[in-house]
KESEKOL-323030 format. One line per field, with one value per residue (C-alpha): x, y, z; residue number from 1. Coordinates in steps of 0.02 Angstrom, whole numbers, plus 50000, padded with zeros to 5 digits. Layout:
<sites>
px	(X  ...)
py	(Y  ...)
pz	(Z  ...)
num	(NUM  ...)
</sites>
This chain:
<sites>
px	(50434  50477  50308  50278  50454  50419  50272  50212  50298  50471  50447  50373  50511  50643  50538  50554  50735  50757  50659  50749  50901  50842  50780  50959  51022  50895  50917  51107  51077  50938  50939  50948  50782  50693  50778  50675  50527  50639  50759  50581  50531  50716  50702  50530  50599  50766  50671  50548  50698  50802  50638  50618  50801  50800  50673  50768  50874  51002  50923  50792  50923  51008  50859  50786  50795  50730  50905  51000  50892  50931  51118  51117  51024  51174  51265  51367  51495  51401  51235  51318  51391  51206  51160  51306  51247  51082  51142  51246  51105  51003  51128  51184  51362  51413  51290  51388  51238  51242  51437  51459  51349  51440  51589  51556  51463  51620  51721  51602  51611  51795  51846  51921  51977  51804  51768  51918  51870  51696  51765  51878  51729  51643  51668  51651  51702  51621  51688  51561  51638  51829  51759  51698  51843  51966  51821  51829  52031  52032  51870  51977  52138  52235  52298  52438  52315  52196  52330  52371  52208  52178  52330  52277  52098  52192  52302  52220  52025  52000  51886  51881  51899  51744  51747  51696  51856  51964  51892  51952  52128  52170  52126  52238  52380  52516  52653  52650  52731  52594  52449  52553  52545  52351  52359  52423  52311  52162  52231  52254  52063  52002  51943  52028  51858  51747  51715  51711  51886  51957  51902  51978  52140  52139  52115  52256  52373  52338  52352  52546  52576  52569  52449  52531  52479  52308  52286  52328  52194  52063  52098  52078  51899  51794  51646  51656  51534  51535  51638  51775  51768  51759  51901  52036  51971  51986  52178  52221  52135  52228  52397  52371  52358  52231  52252  52241  52096  51998  52042  51947  51810  51778  51821  51672  51559  51577  51543  51365  51414  51346  51440  51379  51411  51584  51626  51611  51677  51823  51843  51823  51943  52053  51959  52047  52197  52211  52130  51980  51841  51726  51749  51702  51547  51474  51502  51395  51263  51252  51226  51091  51013  51032  50972  51138  51167  51065  51190  51267  51454  51434  51376  51545  51659  51564  51586  51777  51800  51715  51849  52004  51956  51896  51715  51639  51461  51436  51510  51400  51262  51274  51305  51139  51049  51097  50949  51069  51230  51369  51523  51613  51492  51521  51699  51720  51615  51712  51881  51831  51814  51978  52066  52007  52057  51886  51898  51760  51645  51724  51705  51524  51488  51572  51454  51312  51384  51367  51178  51136  51203  51342  51496  51655  51818  51978  51977  51844  51986  52123  52013  51974  52143  52197  52037  52105  52276  52222  52109  52261  52138  52246  52091  52005  52164  52168  51980  52027  52171  52046  51898  52050  52091  51934  51889  52040  52094  52282  52324  52238  52264  52429  52351  52244  52416  52506  52346  52367  52546  52547  52392  52506  52669  52568  52505  52672  52659  52808  52826  52648  52684  52828  52729  52611  52747  52842  52653  52602  52633  52668  52761  52763  52872  52743  52753  52947  52909  52783  52889  53044  52925  52867  53009  53082  52938  52946  53127  53183  53313  53427  53291  53226  53409  53414  53241  53309  53470  53367  53254  53381  53400  53227  53151  53177  53181  53064  53060  52959  53098  53231  53102  53070  53238  53346  53272  53333  53497  53464  53404  53551  53662  53749  53828  53947  53806  53689  53824  53840  53637  53668  53790  53664  53554  53670  53699  53486  53482  53345  53429  53381  53199  53121  53060  53225  53328  53257  53271  53475  53458  53378  53502  53660  53585  53544  53700  53810  53873  53788  53907  53839  53656  53679  53793  53618  53505  53570  53563  53380  53218  53158  52980  52896  52924  52984  53159  53169  53077  53225  53363  53292  53268  53438  53527  53390  53450  53617  53594  53623  53468  53520  53557  53385  53309  53405  53347  53175  53205  53283  53121  53003  53115  53097  52910  52882  52749  52787  52684  52634  52810  52918  52866  52871  53060  53087  53011  53103  53274  53239  53198  53362  53455  53374  53305  53144  53115  53149  53053  52880  52900  52890  52734  52652  52727  52644  52484  52460  52544  52523  52361  52413  52307  52425  52411  52456  52644  52655  52602  52713  52853  52822  52798  52970  53055  53007  53033  53211  53240  53191  53018  52930  52775  52783  52775  52615  52524  52554  52464  52318  52295  52303  52123  52116  52155  52345  52388  52541  52662  52627  52614  52767  52864  52815  52864  53035  53081  53051  53175  53299  53259  53229  53036  52971  52801  52758  52833  52712  52564  52595  52625  52472  52390  52487  52463  52274  52289  52424  52442  52533  52686  52819  52930  52836  52842  53023  53051  52948  53048  53209  53145  53133  53295  53386  53339  53357  53184  53193  53028  52952  53049  52978  52805  52800  52902  52764  52633  52731  52737  52548  52487  52619  52726  52916  53059  53139  53294  53446  53560  53680  53746  53917  53956  54130  54213  54067  53950  53832  53862  53725  53756  53659  53674  53779  53817  53932  53885  54003  54138  54257  54186  54354  54439  54285  54280  54488  54492  54339  54458  54596  54505  54419  54585  54638  54474  54494  54663  54597  54480  54319  54228  54076  53892  53790  53640  53619  53608  53438  53476  53499  53675  53845  53959  54078  53932  53873  54022  54007  53852  53891  54034  53913  53813  53765  53849  54016  54033  54003  54128  54253  54223  54243  54412  54479  54397  54474  54616  54672  54599  54458  54277  54180  53978  53877  53669  53591  53401  53353  53431  53625  53618  53729  53848  53880  53888  54016  54127  54114  54209  54345  54357  54362  54505  54605  54597  54608  54450  54295  54149  53987  53837  53664  53535  53337  53330  53477  53680  53821  53985  54119  54282  54457  54333  54199  54000  53928  53762  53860  53780  53620  53505)
py	(52590  52693  52686  52478  52447  52535  52448  52257  52223  52247  52147  51994  52018  52012  51867  51767  51792  51734  51585  51544  51558  51437  51323  51304  51253  51127  51046  51039  50940  50809  50637  50634  50570  50703  50827  50868  50960  51064  51103  51161  51261  51334  51364  51471  51563  51607  51676  51794  51832  51897  51989  52091  52151  52191  52318  52377  52558  52601  52746  52622  52509  52605  52666  52470  52397  52238  52208  52197  52063  51986  51990  51936  51788  51739  51639  51518  51536  51455  51547  51732  51655  51621  51794  51872  51772  51839  52002  51973  51888  52045  52154  52233  52187  52363  52430  52517  52461  52273  52264  52348  52239  52076  52162  52155  51982  51895  51984  51920  51743  51753  51772  51933  51859  51867  52037  52121  52033  52121  52266  52290  52252  52426  52558  52719  52682  52791  52818  52688  52571  52603  52605  52449  52368  52438  52364  52196  52173  52232  52120  51963  52012  52069  52231  52271  52273  52376  52526  52504  52517  52655  52744  52685  52765  52926  52947  52875  52904  53075  53058  53131  53007  53031  53004  52820  52795  52805  52690  52516  52593  52658  52469  52409  52511  52376  52514  52681  52751  52707  52764  52935  52939  52919  53058  53191  53153  53176  53349  53391  53324  53427  53286  53306  53381  53242  53138  52971  52984  53052  52892  52795  52888  52862  52681  52651  52782  52646  52496  52552  52608  52782  52843  53022  53043  52966  53067  53224  53177  53140  53296  53429  53339  53491  53375  53174  53053  52886  52800  52926  52904  52711  52727  52795  52710  52550  52610  52622  52456  52362  52437  52396  52571  52540  52706  52809  52706  52736  52938  52948  52833  52962  53120  53035  53021  53194  53255  53173  53024  52851  52695  52573  52404  52448  52532  52408  52281  52371  52420  52265  52161  52339  52312  52140  52205  52329  52193  52325  52212  52352  52448  52287  52250  52447  52425  52271  52347  52492  52358  52298  52476  52517  52354  52303  52137  52035  52096  51946  52033  52126  51966  51860  52004  51985  51822  51853  51967  51886  51723  51833  51868  51683  51724  51580  51609  51781  51714  51568  51693  51795  51635  51571  51735  51739  51746  51701  51620  51602  51486  51636  51631  51433  51462  51582  51501  51334  51441  51520  51358  51261  51416  51424  51243  51163  51051  50933  51062  51118  50959  50971  51125  51043  50903  51033  51129  50994  50970  51121  51111  51217  51162  51196  51295  51304  51420  51275  51148  51234  51232  51059  51004  51096  51018  50837  50881  50937  50792  50671  50578  50502  50427  50578  50643  50534  50580  50745  50709  50608  50742  50875  50739  50728  50905  50925  51056  50970  51001  51186  51287  51286  51328  51155  51072  51174  51137  50946  50944  51042  50929  50781  50866  50891  50729  50663  50567  50645  50526  50564  50763  50726  50622  50746  50900  50794  50774  50963  51027  51205  51226  51422  51475  51423  51241  51240  51338  51203  51034  51121  51156  50994  50898  51018  51000  50823  50810  50769  50911  50822  50805  50993  51051  50952  51019  51187  51172  51126  51255  51374  51325  51334  51487  51639  51636  51738  51782  51620  51518  51565  51545  51381  51330  51393  51289  51125  51189  51202  51044  50948  51081  51108  51267  51277  51266  51387  51521  51495  51526  51687  51728  51724  51833  51951  51990  52005  52104  52010  51964  52133  52059  52030  51866  51797  51892  51764  51608  51678  51695  51532  51444  51509  51478  51305  51279  51335  51506  51606  51743  51754  51760  51878  52006  51965  52016  52181  52212  52147  52247  52226  52311  52132  51988  51880  51924  51935  51761  51680  51759  51710  51533  51515  51563  51445  51312  51339  51342  51513  51564  51726  51802  51750  51831  51981  52006  51984  52126  52225  52172  52244  52407  52422  52413  52260  52159  51982  51834  51654  51589  51722  51652  51463  51507  51594  51431  51314  51415  51405  51246  51189  51295  51251  51434  51389  51544  51645  51524  51547  51754  51726  51631  51764  51890  51814  51815  51957  52080  52053  51949  51798  51644  51497  51370  51162  51213  51331  51207  51065  51191  51217  51047  51015  51141  51079  50911  50927  51022  50848  50933  50790  50804  50996  50960  50826  50953  51094  50963  50930  51125  51149  51239  51138  50957  50906  50838  50718  50853  50873  50701  50671  50815  50717  50547  50619  50700  50519  50436  50576  50539  50362  50371  50213  50241  50420  50354  50209  50335  50453  50328  50266  50445  50460  50317  50379  50546  50485  50294  50289  50405  50266  50381  50380  50186  50202  50309  50205  50056  50150  50178  49998  49953  50084  49992  49835  49772  49679  49597  49784  49841  49671  49724  49891  49843  49691  49818  49950  49798  49748  49935  49913  50055  50066  50143  50321  50270  50377  50457  50573  50714  50803  50917  50885  50914  50990  50868  50788  50626  50538  50417  50290  50179  50047  50104  49970  50041  50202  50189  50231  50119  50020  50185  50249  50113  50089  50263  50234  50092  50220  50348  50205  50146  50330  50364  50242  50271  50440  50347  50330  50187  50143  50167  50001  50079  50163  49993  49937  49738  49604  49553  49510  49657  49657  49675  49821  49906  49884  49930  50109  50137  50113  50273  50362  50536  50426  50374  50559  50611  50480  50511  50720  50676  50578  50698  50874  50974  50929  51040  51118  51096  50988  51004  50867  50858  50725  50683  50605  50661  50624  50476  50482  50397  50469  50636  50589  50486  50656  50751  50637  50647  50836  50829  50703  50772  50967  51006  51099  50970  51050  50923  50981  50862  50845  50965  51072  51122  51044  51118  51002  51078  51032  50888  50995  51026  51192  51114  51094  50909  50985  50930)
pz	(48950  49096  49188  49122  49221  49372  49409  49404  49221  49292  49430  49334  49202  49343  49413  49255  49241  49412  49382  49235  49321  49456  49328  49243  49418  49438  49269  49285  49446  49375  49277  49114  49108  49190  49077  48945  49003  49088  48954  48856  49000  48989  48801  48814  48947  48887  48742  48844  48940  48786  48723  48892  48898  48728  48777  48899  48897  48983  49061  49120  49179  49296  49410  49414  49575  49495  49428  49603  49640  49478  49482  49664  49616  49529  49667  49569  49412  49282  49338  49316  49138  49089  49130  49036  48887  48907  48905  48749  48661  48689  48627  48799  48795  48789  48909  49039  49159  49126  49103  49285  49360  49286  49319  49504  49493  49428  49566  49701  49626  49633  49448  49428  49250  49190  49279  49174  49013  49033  49093  48931  48802  48862  48749  48839  49029  49158  49324  49408  49300  49345  49521  49497  49414  49532  49692  49593  49592  49793  49825  49756  49842  49683  49756  49639  49498  49579  49604  49436  49378  49489  49402  49213  49263  49329  49198  49040  49048  49055  49195  49374  49495  49636  49810  49807  49697  49858  50000  49883  49803  49969  50058  49903  49968  50002  50088  50157  49991  49905  50017  50035  49846  49850  49991  49855  49745  49867  49903  49729  49675  49827  49914  50089  50164  50113  50282  50182  50098  50278  50360  50223  50236  50432  50405  50267  50389  50555  50449  50412  50607  50564  50713  50699  50526  50553  50716  50617  50474  50622  50719  50553  50501  50517  50539  50603  50544  50655  50513  50560  50748  50723  50594  50722  50877  50790  50727  50902  50954  50792  50856  51033  51072  51215  51298  51167  51091  51263  51256  51075  51128  51290  51161  51055  51208  51262  51089  51109  50983  51036  50988  50869  50846  50756  50914  51020  50924  50926  51095  51194  51163  51219  51397  51396  51350  51503  51622  51628  51660  51742  51584  51489  51581  51578  51392  51390  51480  51353  51232  51316  51344  51164  51087  51018  51148  50990  50863  50803  50817  50955  51040  50974  51043  51215  51221  51184  51313  51445  51393  51409  51606  51623  51664  51584  51655  51583  51414  51414  51478  51305  51207  51266  51241  51049  50931  50784  50814  50663  50663  50740  50879  50893  50882  51029  51164  51119  51123  51292  51387  51297  51342  51529  51556  51548  51398  51423  51396  51257  51175  51220  51129  50992  50968  50996  50862  50741  50783  50758  50568  50570  50471  50567  50497  50512  50680  50758  50713  50811  50957  50935  50928  51087  51187  51128  51188  51346  51368  51329  51198  51064  50993  50965  50904  50757  50719  50728  50589  50488  50492  50414  50273  50246  50237  50122  50252  50274  50098  50060  50224  50320  50491  50475  50478  50602  50716  50691  50722  50878  50926  50906  50978  51147  51142  51146  50991  50887  50774  50689  50706  50620  50471  50452  50453  50308  50222  50224  50049  50128  50271  50346  50507  50623  50544  50588  50761  50823  50778  50857  51021  51020  51016  51161  51286  51243  51293  51126  51114  50996  50866  50902  50854  50676  50633  50689  50566  50434  50448  50436  50258  50199  50280  50371  50575  50681  50876  50892  50814  50953  51089  51033  50999  51158  51279  51190  51217  51393  51416  51362  51431  51254  51286  51145  51013  51127  51110  50935  50914  51022  50902  50765  50885  50909  50726  50708  50875  50944  51096  51186  51160  51318  51282  51180  51305  51425  51362  51337  51522  51537  51448  51519  51693  51635  51568  51737  51660  51795  51773  51584  51623  51746  51607  51509  51648  51644  51455  51422  51476  51639  51628  51680  51783  51647  51656  51821  51860  51732  51841  52016  51952  51895  52051  52139  52054  52070  52257  52282  52377  52447  52295  52241  52381  52358  52167  52229  52348  52185  52094  52231  52249  52044  52062  51942  52001  52048  51991  52027  51949  52039  52215  52132  52099  52259  52375  52272  52307  52492  52482  52404  52513  52671  52704  52804  52884  52727  52608  52754  52743  52528  52560  52676  52584  52409  52505  52600  52505  52319  52341  52256  52301  52302  52172  52194  52136  52270  52401  52342  52364  52551  52577  52485  52592  52761  52699  52656  52808  52910  52979  52916  53037  52993  52812  52853  52931  52795  52688  52799  52825  52638  52589  52426  52377  52372  52220  52141  52176  52355  52388  52292  52390  52544  52471  52418  52591  52663  52563  52607  52789  52800  52882  52804  52890  52835  52655  52623  52676  52554  52424  52453  52440  52290  52210  52226  52131  52020  51991  51815  51868  51871  51946  52125  52116  52094  52231  52355  52290  52337  52504  52534  52452  52567  52724  52642  52638  52465  52482  52486  52341  52249  52284  52230  52074  52054  52063  51926  51815  51836  51774  51612  51682  51646  51723  51654  51589  51682  51543  51552  51425  51406  51274  51191  51024  50964  50979  51138  51195  51289  51391  51479  51639  51614  51437  51322  51145  51159  51017  51173  51302  51336  51358  51472  51576  51599  51643  51783  51855  51877  51961  52078  52131  52159  52266  52369  52427  52487  52574  52464  52524  52395  52474  52408  52496  52311  52222  52219  52180  52285  52215  52282  52322  52170  52065  52158  52154  51969  51950  52044  51925  51770  51821  51677  51755  51806  51611  51551  51672  51630  51454  51474  51561  51406  51276  51347  51390  51570  51712  51614  51691  51638  51621  51637  51638  51721  51685  51844  52040  52052  52190  52356  52315  52138  52220  52346  52206  52092  52253  52270  52056  52066  52173  52091  51924  51991  51879  51919  51868  51849  51869  51843  51885  51892  52066  52054  51996  52097  52073  52117  52162  52276  52334  52386  52320  52312  52367  52555  52529  52544  52396)
num	(1  2  3  4  5  6  7  8  9  10  11  12  13  14  15  16  17  18  19  20  21  22  23  24  25  26  27  28  29  30  31  32  33  34  35  36  37  38  39  40  41  42  43  44  45  46  47  48  49  50  51  52  53  54  55  56  57  58  59  60  61  62  63  64  65  66  67  68  69  70  71  72  73  74  75  76  77  78  79  80  81  82  83  84  85  86  87  88  89  90  91  92  93  94  95  96  97  98  99  100  101  102  103  104  105  106  107  108  109  110  111  112  113  114  115  116  117  118  119  120  121  122  123  124  125  126  127  128  129  130  131  132  133  134  135  136  137  138  139  140  141  142  143  144  145  146  147  148  149  150  151  152  153  154  155  156  157  158  159  160  161  162  163  164  165  166  167  168  169  170  171  172  173  174  175  176  177  178  179  180  181  182  183  184  185  186  187  188  189  190  191  192  193  194  195  196  197  198  199  200  201  202  203  204  205  206  207  208  209  210  211  212  213  214  215  216  217  218  219  220  221  222  223  224  225  226  227  228  229  230  231  232  233  234  235  236  237  238  239  240  241  242  243  244  245  246  247  248  249  250  251  252  253  254  255  256  257  258  259  260  261  262  263  264  265  266  267  268  269  270  271  272  273  274  275  276  277  278  279  280  281  282  283  284  285  286  287  288  289  290  291  292  293  294  295  296  297  298  299  300  301  302  303  304  305  306  307  308  309  310  311  312  313  314  315  316  317  318  319  320  321  322  323  324  325  326  327  328  329  330  331  332  333  334  335  336  337  338  339  340  341  342  343  344  345  346  347  348  349  350  351  352  353  354  355  356  357  358  359  360  361  362  363  364  365  366  367  368  369  370  371  372  373  374  375  376  377  378  379  380  381  382  383  384  385  386  387  388  389  390  391  392  393  394  395  396  397  398  399  400  401  402  403  404  405  406  407  408  409  410  411  412  413  414  415  416  417  418  419  420  421  422  423  424  425  426  427  428  429  430  431  432  433  434  435  436  437  438  439  440  441  442  443  444  445  446  447  448  449  450  451  452  453  454  455  456  457  458  459  460  461  462  463  464  465  466  467  468  469  470  471  472  473  474  475  476  477  478  479  480  481  482  483  484  485  486  487  488  489  490  491  492  493  494  495  496  497  498  499  500  501  502  503  504  505  506  507  508  509  510  511  512  513  514  515  516  517  518  519  520  521  522  523  524  525  526  527  528  529  530  531  532  533  534  535  536  537  538  539  540  541  542  543  544  545  546  547  548  549  550  551  552  553  554  555  556  557  558  559  560  561  562  563  564  565  566  567  568  569  570  571  572  573  574  575  576  577  578  579  580  581  582  583  584  585  586  587  588  589  590  591  592  593  594  595  596  597  598  599  600  601  602  603  604  605  606  607  608  609  610  611  612  613  614  615  616  617  618  619  620  621  622  623  624  625  626  627  628  629  630  631  632  633  634  635  636  637  638  639  640  641  642  643  644  645  646  647  648  649  650  651  652  653  654  655  656  657  658  659  660  661  662  663  664  665  666  667  668  669  670  671  672  673  674  675  676  677  678  679  680  681  682  683  684  685  686  687  688  689  690  691  692  693  694  695  696  697  698  699  700  701  702  703  704  705  706  707  708  709  710  711  712  713  714  715  716  717  718  719  720  721  722  723  724  725  726  727  728  729  730  731  732  733  734  735  736  737  738  739  740  741  742  743  744  745  746  747  748  749  750  751  752  753  754  755  756  757  758  759  760  761  762  763  764  765  766  767  768  769  770  771  772  773  774  775  776  777  778  779  780  781  782  783  784  785  786  787  788  789  790  791  792  793  794  795  796  797  798  799  800  801  802  803  804  805  806  807  808  809  810  811  812  813  814  815  816  817  818  819  820  821  822  823  824  825  826  827  828  829  830  831  832  833  834  835)
</sites>
């Protein structure tokens, strides 16, 4: 029998069994009219297969390579059950060899319950059988059951585990204590010197971030194989210990051990983390020399590394040279272009992917939804949503739902984002955070706060939740509500987290509490530029440019490297305070000392700085000398300066250039209309407004908010719907009379309609900030500060009127408009009328 199965007879029998399995699969898919001849063939093969199995002994079976091919052919659950039935009919159900194989097959197909039932029917289980059952549990994600099965094996079977037992059970450990108990058993059984077992222990300890334990085990190993080195290197990589990972890699090389694909895949992300492109490229060269560049996993890792460095040409070259590509390869190259702001190329690659017949997965969707959002393509956004729905992903996978919510949020379609959110059967913390972020970034702070309040009742919050919600309180100046959130953060100690702490600094600064922002700044870690940027920006918008520059000097002394954002904040601060020379110094330092190439935001700040200071010709010449094409922010800064200084000719020229690069921003049409209105050119006003109407553009309504009586009230210009409307207007009339007695004269140039003077005065009095101030006066105790947030730039007449109101009411009135803060006190504004 042994000889017959070792030659052609064994292959012939296995071939018959495989043919039967394939025939059954075909039979299931055919129409009933075609079934009879297939059924007869199936019956004949079934009988032959049973006879063959009956002639096979366990001693034969455990050496027959044909059975590996046979079991691998069962790639569907019904086929595995058919083979199981053949085994039972042949009387082999109690065979250790066949039963252990079936345990593994059922686990591979995801049905561990059949694995367990088959396992329980084996009368005399050996170590191989127990190992198979433990592995089956691990393969299907039943980790607790795997550990329990191991202890049942160890304590009740009377058998001694072998070194194959420990790799799966160590993988199944869900906490360090379970892992340490297994480690004790390893020591007790004398397996601590086994390379395979020790490598598994190293993996386990690194998974629980016990890197000291892992390193001690690694260092004590008398012999290390490739798996041991990879275990230690990948453990450091997965725990973001980049320097230690490279140290182990160098030690490995010094011992003459060459990197294999697993080493390369582990180490390449570390090169990106350390911003070490030279090391990454040297590993790429090594891969080519060793013939590893054609390894699928190595190529995918190289694409990801080059994408992190923005080296798209190199990423594309690796992709083009790949012999075989899987879905990960396509996802990597699509994500490379998506993450480096080339959405058109990413979309083209997605279409190419479909043409190759490779089916997208969840990660493809994540990149695709981001691509659609970058393109602002609402139509394709609906297509992506439909694609996800047809696949059924949105009901099965929370990542898919989160991606669609994020896509709609970035497209500005918050009603669709909310509808998808509500329809999701399962919501995790990322789902909630995504919706909150969407509302905040789309200027819907009240809705963001409402969702945040709901979230607290449903799910535990994480760091990203606080980072998402705190800007919402900043955006509407809800100081008291923001302070309550700060109180919750203090209880969790998360306020000392660098990102959460930075958001708190930003919140206090933008709500007018600069002293509290500074106190927090001194508490949070300051190793990176992030908190420095926040506090410099806060001082800038409050008009304290000198303090912002002092903080920058301290930042340099602390050897914290500034970035693009640092210099945007500094240049903006200098612009709002009229510090032209200091602003030019910052611009030069950025390029010459730090090697930071200016981006359009920096150029826009410089033009704004020159323009506000009245150097319009210098601002225009600066634009002409720019090495890059000016965008809307640059021309918009020049147009704003022309409005301040009444230069209609340069303003008209700037508006023409502006409408060429951004014809759909209604704010620029309003700005040009205001220039004409200021000098009484009503025909120019009508021309610009007609142009905006023809484009289908609508002016952004002006509004102001105030926090009083534990809630935020929002007022729009000319608001008549507030419950206290009558009291508000009565207060405004009283204030108007007192202001005129002190010398106030309304400035009708800020009324942009050609109407009678009485109506002009009423229009000025009905501006949103005046309504909010009047509401604050009647709703808060006398002589207490009033804090107002306005979404647009405060007009000159309201600025002047607020100075008078602060003097009359003996209050400090703090107004934050779209540009900066104004602190009004005793008839004087902190901006010195320069804003």
